[in-house]
C-alpha positions as CSV (number, residue, x, y, z in Angstrom):
1,M,19.8,-222.7,36.6
2,F,19.4,-219.6,38.8
3,Y,19.6,-219.9,42.5
4,N,18.4,-216.7,44.3
5,S,20.8,-216.9,47.1
6,K,24.6,-215.9,47.2
7,K,25.0,-218.2,50.4
8,L,23.2,-221.3,49.2
9,I,25.8,-223.5,51.0
10,D,27.0,-222.3,54.5
11,E,30.5,-222.5,55.6
12,K,29.5,-225.1,58.1
13,V,29.3,-227.5,55.5
14,L,32.8,-227.0,54.5
15,Q,33.6,-227.2,58.2
16,Q,32.0,-230.8,58.2
17,Y,34.0,-231.6,55.2
18,Y,37.1,-230.9,56.9
19,F,36.3,-232.8,60.0
20,E,35.4,-236.0,58.4
21,K,38.4,-235.8,56.2
22,F,40.7,-235.3,59.2
23,M,39.1,-237.8,61.7
24,L,38.5,-240.5,59.0
25,A,42.1,-240.2,57.4
26,D,45.2,-242.4,58.2
27,A,48.4,-240.7,59.2
28,I,49.7,-240.2,55.8
29,E,46.4,-238.6,54.5
30,R,46.2,-236.6,57.5
31,K,49.6,-235.1,56.7
32,T,48.0,-233.5,53.7
33,L,45.5,-231.7,56.0
34,L,48.2,-230.3,58.4
35,P,50.9,-227.8,57.7
36,K,54.3,-229.2,57.5
37,K,55.2,-227.5,60.7
38,F,52.5,-229.4,62.5
39,S,53.0,-232.8,60.6
40,S,53.7,-234.4,64.1
41,Y,50.0,-234.3,64.8
42,S,49.2,-236.7,62.0
43,A,49.1,-240.0,63.9
44,T,45.9,-241.4,65.2
45,N,47.3,-242.2,68.7
46,I,48.4,-238.4,69.1
47,I,44.8,-237.0,68.5
48,K,42.6,-236.7,71.6
49,G,39.7,-234.9,69.8
50,L,39.1,-232.2,67.0
51,N,36.3,-230.0,68.7
52,P,34.2,-227.3,66.9
53,E,33.3,-223.8,68.2
54,I,36.0,-223.6,71.0
55,T,36.3,-220.1,72.8
56,V,39.9,-219.3,73.3
57,G,42.1,-216.7,74.6
58,K,41.3,-213.8,77.0
59,K,40.1,-210.5,76.6
60,T,43.1,-209.0,74.6
61,K,42.7,-206.3,72.0
62,G,40.8,-208.5,69.8
63,G,38.8,-210.1,72.6
64,E,38.0,-213.7,73.1
65,H,38.0,-215.8,69.8
66,I,35.7,-218.6,68.9
67,C,37.8,-221.0,66.7
68,D,36.1,-223.1,64.1
69,F,38.0,-226.1,65.8
70,V,40.7,-226.9,68.3
71,L,42.7,-230.1,67.9
72,Y,43.6,-231.4,71.1
73,P,46.6,-233.7,71.4
74,M,46.8,-236.6,73.9
75,P,48.3,-235.7,77.3
76,G,52.0,-236.3,77.9
77,K,52.9,-235.9,74.1
78,G,54.8,-232.6,74.5
79,L,52.4,-230.9,72.0
80,T,50.1,-228.0,72.6
81,N,46.5,-227.3,71.1
82,L,46.2,-226.0,67.6
83,N,43.4,-223.7,66.7
84,I,42.0,-224.0,63.3
85,E,40.0,-221.6,61.0
86,I,38.1,-222.7,58.2
87,K,37.4,-220.4,55.1
88,W,36.1,-220.5,51.6
89,D,38.5,-218.0,50.5
90,I,41.9,-217.5,52.3
91,K,41.5,-213.6,51.6
92,D,38.7,-213.4,54.1
93,F,41.0,-214.7,56.8
94,E,43.7,-212.2,55.8
95,K,41.4,-209.4,56.6
96,Q,40.8,-210.6,60.1
97,D,44.1,-209.6,61.8
98,D,42.5,-209.0,65.2
99,R,42.5,-213.1,65.6
100,F,46.0,-213.5,64.2
101,E,47.5,-213.8,67.7
102,H,45.5,-216.9,68.2
103,Y,47.3,-218.5,65.0
104,N,50.8,-217.0,65.3
105,G,52.1,-218.1,68.5
106,K,51.6,-214.8,70.3
107,I,48.7,-216.2,72.4
108,S,48.5,-219.7,70.8
109,N,49.2,-221.6,67.7
110,G,47.0,-222.9,64.9
111,F,46.6,-222.7,61.1
112,A,44.0,-221.8,58.5
113,V,42.2,-223.7,55.9
114,A,40.6,-222.8,52.6
115,I,39.6,-223.9,49.2
116,K,42.5,-223.6,46.9
117,D,42.6,-220.5,44.5
118,E,45.3,-220.8,41.8
119,K,45.4,-217.0,41.5
120,H,45.7,-216.4,45.3
121,C,47.3,-219.1,47.3
122,P,49.6,-217.9,49.9
123,L,51.2,-220.7,52.1
124,T,51.6,-218.4,55.0
125,I,50.1,-215.2,56.5
126,D,51.3,-212.6,59.0
127,N,55.0,-212.6,58.1
128,G,55.0,-216.2,57.7
129,K,53.9,-217.1,61.1
130,I,50.4,-218.5,60.2
131,H,50.4,-221.5,57.8
132,V,47.6,-222.4,55.4
133,V,46.2,-225.8,54.3
134,Y,44.3,-225.8,50.7
135,L,41.5,-228.2,50.2
136,D,40.7,-229.3,46.7
137,A,37.3,-228.0,45.2
138,T,36.6,-230.7,43.0
139,E,37.1,-233.2,45.9
140,F,34.7,-231.0,47.8
141,K,32.1,-231.2,45.3
142,K,32.3,-234.9,45.1
143,W,32.1,-235.2,48.8
144,F,28.9,-232.9,48.7
145,T,27.2,-235.0,45.9
146,I,27.4,-238.0,48.1
147,K,26.5,-236.4,51.4
148,A,23.7,-234.0,50.2
149,F,20.9,-236.2,51.4
150,S,22.4,-236.6,55.1
151,I,23.1,-232.7,55.3
152,V,19.4,-232.0,54.3
153,S,18.1,-234.5,56.5
154,Q,20.3,-233.1,59.5
155,A,19.4,-229.7,58.7
156,L,15.5,-230.6,58.7
157,A,15.9,-232.4,61.9
158,N,17.4,-229.5,63.8
159,K,14.7,-227.1,62.4
160,L,11.6,-229.3,62.8
161,N,12.8,-231.4,65.6
162,T,12.6,-234.7,63.9
163,K,15.0,-237.7,63.5
164,P,17.8,-237.4,60.7
165,S,17.6,-240.3,58.2
166,R,19.6,-241.9,55.3
167,L,18.5,-243.1,52.0
168,S,19.1,-246.6,52.8
169,G,17.1,-246.4,56.1
170,E,18.0,-247.6,59.4
171,K,21.1,-249.6,60.0
172,F,21.9,-252.4,62.5
173,W,25.3,-252.4,64.1
174,V,26.8,-255.4,66.0
175,V,29.5,-254.7,68.6
176,A,31.4,-257.4,70.1
177,V,32.0,-257.2,74.0
178,V,34.8,-259.1,75.5
179,N,37.6,-259.3,78.2
180,D,38.3,-255.5,79.6
181,S,35.3,-254.2,77.7
182,L,32.8,-256.6,79.0
183,E,33.6,-255.6,82.7
184,H,33.2,-251.9,81.7
185,Y,30.0,-252.5,79.6
186,T,28.1,-254.5,82.6
187,S,29.5,-252.3,85.2
188,H,29.2,-248.8,83.7
189,G,27.8,-248.8,80.2
190,R,24.9,-250.7,80.2
191,K,23.7,-249.5,83.6
192,K,24.0,-245.8,82.5
193,D,22.9,-246.2,78.9
194,I,26.4,-245.0,78.0
195,W,28.6,-246.6,75.2
196,A,32.2,-244.9,74.5
197,F,35.4,-245.5,73.0
198,R,38.8,-244.3,74.2
199,D,39.9,-241.1,72.8
200,N,42.7,-242.3,70.5
201,N,40.2,-244.7,68.6
202,N,39.4,-243.9,64.9
203,P,35.6,-242.9,64.8
204,K,34.9,-243.9,61.3
205,N,32.4,-246.3,62.2
206,I,30.4,-244.8,65.1
207,M,30.4,-241.4,63.2
208,N,27.8,-243.1,60.8
209,I,25.4,-244.0,63.5
210,L,22.2,-242.2,63.4
211,D,19.1,-241.9,65.9
212,G,16.9,-244.8,65.0
213,D,19.7,-247.3,64.0
214,Y,19.9,-250.6,66.2
215,V,23.1,-251.3,68.1
216,V,23.4,-254.9,69.2
217,F,26.0,-255.8,72.0
218,L,27.1,-259.5,71.9
219,A,29.4,-261.1,74.5
220,L,31.8,-263.4,72.6
221,D,35.0,-265.4,73.6
222,H,36.9,-265.3,70.3
223,C,36.9,-261.5,69.3
224,N,40.5,-260.0,69.5
225,P,40.5,-256.8,69.6
226,A,37.7,-256.0,71.8
227,R,34.9,-253.8,70.9
228,A,35.4,-254.5,67.2
229,I,32.5,-253.5,64.9
230,Y,31.8,-256.1,62.2
231,P,32.4,-256.1,59.5
232,Y,34.2,-252.5,59.3
233,A,36.5,-252.7,62.1
234,T,39.6,-254.2,60.3
235,K,41.0,-255.2,57.1
236,Q,39.0,-258.0,55.3
237,N,42.1,-260.3,55.7
238,T,42.1,-260.1,59.5
239,K,41.8,-263.1,61.4
240,F,40.1,-262.7,64.9
241,E,42.0,-264.7,67.4
242,K,40.6,-266.5,70.3
243,A,40.6,-263.9,73.5
């Protein structure tokens, strides 16, 4: 079929793919999404956040630079922030030498991410100072096939000011509130209509919550760990102990 646009899928979709893979991965899988030089950032308790569209640097020869992502480590770990640039083709990044200083250590450190190209696939750029991570094109296609409805729904919601939706309709989420989380929930969260996790919690469950879903909070005396989301919080063979 002929499509009358060379840019049918925006680069933002590839950025979302990397974000989801990185944030939902365990430490072993996350290592494949990082250069070996930065493998120490793979542990979940090391990551504070992977934030998009962050302006870094000062007005140097290349000016301020907006990174696709900045990876923030937890404080006190002795690690610096990492700038991440996502490209379809690594050749596009190679042409943008004015931003190299934000990745090669001159101003700050980071790396580039691109779809793997067997014909042109350097591991480093700028005399070996900028490392590159490659994504598998087939895996990206599979992910897009699964996520297409949600992606289009989100795009329409942004343009038409409507609520995003999923094929299966709204979901119901049950959150257990016990011990330490109970005091926080009653004193802060419920009063201010705010619900949050610590920075080092894996967001694989809450990332799937959409506007229009129902979240039910239950005060229980048998849930350990606290704030567990049933049934996705832990492995199937996990036994919940009395708190």
